[in-house]
N, C-alpha and C positions, 0 to 999 in steps of 0.2 A: 760678107753675108747681110742679107736685108733684115730690116727689123720685123720680125712676125710678132705680134702682140697676142694674136689668138689664131687657133686652126681647130675647127670643129666640123665632123661629118654632119651632114643632113640625113634625113630619112632615106633620100634617093641615093646616098653614097656620094654626093657632091661635097667638097671640102670648103667650106666657108672659112675665109682667113681675113685677118686685118693685117696688112703688109704695109709698113711704113705709113700708118695712119689711114689708109685707103682699103675699103672693103671690096673684096673679090672672090667669086666662086671658081673653083678648078675642079674637074672630074678627077676623083680619087683614084681613077684608072688610067689617066693620062699622064704617062711618066715623063714624056717631053715637056708638058705643062708645068708638073711639079718641079723639074729641074729648071725651066725657064723662070720661074717665079721665086726660086730659091726655098721652095718648101723641103724638097729632097734633102737638101744640105742641112736645113734646121733640124729635120728628121735624125739624119745621120749624126748630127751634134749630140742626140740623146733626149731631144725632145720628142713628146707624142701628141699627136692631133686628139681631142676630146672625142668620145664614141659619142654616136647619136644616142639620146635617150629620149623614148617616146613619152606620150602623155601618161600620166596615171589613169587607173580605171575611173577614179572621180572625176578627173578632168574630162575624161571621154563622155561620161555619164551627163555631165553638166553640158557640155557642148552639144549632146544629143538632145537634151531636154530644152535647150533654147532655141531648137529649129522649130 
């Protein structure tokens, strides 16, 4: 099994992973890619990718004020 240090979903449903020290992005719906990169095996072993957490209302407000 590959060494997956991090797996986190992005806003668009893409899975951002750090695998063997290399950052890569995989479509969360592409089962073949999940298996090819070893992510499905990692999930089957009891690990869970972090869900997407959007910006807080305050972060959104600050960003809008900076425009």
